[in-house]
C-alpha positions, -999 to 999 in steps of 0.1 A, spaced: 0 0 0 28 25 9 48 17 -22 17 21 -44 10 54 -27 45 64 -35 40 56 -72 7 76 -72 24 106 -54 53 107 -79 28 103 -108 10 133 -93 37 156 -79 68 146 -98 102 128 -94 111 150 -64 79 141 -45 86 145 -8 80 119 20 53 142 33 35 140 -1 39 103 -2 26 99 34 -4 121 27 -12 101 -4 -11 69 17 -31 87 44 -6 80 71 19 101 90 55 105 79 65 87 111 43 57 101 59 57 67 94 54 81 84 24 103 85 4 70 116 20 53 150 27 67 152 62 51 141 82 21 165 63 -2 151 30 8 116 42 1 125 56 -33 143 24 -42 112 4 -34 91 28 -55 114 26 -85 114 -12 -84 76 -11 -84 76 14 -114 100 -9 -132 76 -39 -126 48 -18 -140 67 -10 -172 77 -46 -177 41 -58 -173 31 -33 -200 57 -44 -225 58 -82 -222 23 -90 -236 29 -73 -270 64 -86 -272 52 -121 -267 19 -121 -286 25 -108 -321 24 -130 -352 45 -107 -375 76 -86 -369 54 -55 -374 29 -66 -347 57 -74 -322 78 -43 -328 49 -19 -333 29 -33 -304 58 -31 -280 67 4 -290 30 15 -288 28 1 -253 60 18 -242 53 52 -257 16 52 -245 28 45 -209 55 71 -211 31 97 -225 6 90 -198 31 89 -170 59 113 -178 67 120 -141 71 83 -134 93 79 -165 116 108 -154 117 93 -119 128 60 -133 155 76 -155 166 98 -126 170 68 -103 190 50 -131 216 78 -131 218 76 -93 228 39 -95 194 24 -87 190 -8 -107 153 -6 -116 158 10 -150 186 -14 -158 163 -43 -148 136 -31 -172 161 -28 -201 177 -61 -192 144 -80 -190 132 -66 -224 166 -72 -240 166 -108 -228 131 -114 -241 140 -98 -274 172 -119 -276 152 -151 -270 128 -141 -298 156 -132 -322 176 -163 -313 147 -186 -323 142 -165 -355 179 -167 -364 182 -204 -357 153 -211 -380 171 -195 -409 205 -209 -400 220 -176 -388 245 -172 -359 223 -171 -328 251 -156 -306 244 -123 -325 209 -121 -310 221 -107 -277 242 -78 -290 214 -70 -315 188 -69 -288 210 -47 -266 215 -23 -295 178 -20 -302 168 -15 -266 195 12 -261 184 29 -293 147 30 -282 155 42 -247 177 71 -258 153 81 -286 124 82 -262 145 102 -237 152 127 -265 115 128 -275 104 135 -239 126 166 -237 109 185 -266 83 162 -284 94 176 -317 75 148 -335 42 132 -326 40 99 -307 28 82 -338 57 95 -358 81 84 -331 67 49 -331 68 48 -369 104 59 -370 115 34 -343 95 6 -359 114 9 -392 147 16 -375 145 -17 -356 132 -36 -387 161 -22 -408 185 -38 -384 168 -72 -386 161 -69 -424 197 -60 -430 210 -91 -413 185 -112 -432 194 -97 -466 231 -102 -460 222 -139 -456 201 -139 -487 168 -143 -468 137 -125 -479 111 -117 -452 86 -88 -451 78 -69 -420 42 -81 -423 49 -117 -432 39 -143 -406 67 -155 -384 68 -193 -389 84 -201 -356 59 -184 -333 41 -215 -323 73 -234 -314 88 -208 -292 58 -194 -272 
């Protein structure tokens, strides 16, 4: 309850939300709040872990459920950008915690990268490609998306739809380039034949 109140307070008041604001949101006193957390840092770490769990829960269903590359890439990007757009204060809090050494943002990126690597590995194995390249490829894609969204949040110089479209094709270009170098033809909207075997 207290951690959820912290998430709500930061979503309402911003990344620098105070212990008093969090306690008020939870309808307890500051003293009661600190019966459960060692200090402010312990509280904020717990909140950032919860925010990280929320983001992962938003992203895993589209990452796991698409039948084409376009559905998987576009669905995951849609879910991420919709969440960021709806919760900019939580997004900035998570990034701020990441720069302070908290692991929540890293755990989000690592979880999504691992899921993407598993997906790419099955895909590459099917076509006889080197599966060990799946991990660096997934890390590159996740890093590109995170940095591009961070840029977008600073000025929103393009619409969310334009951002998703750009990232969708930027990611596909990486995959398509590797396929073409191996003389494999696959369209972004073609059904992925290995979906049933790997999910």
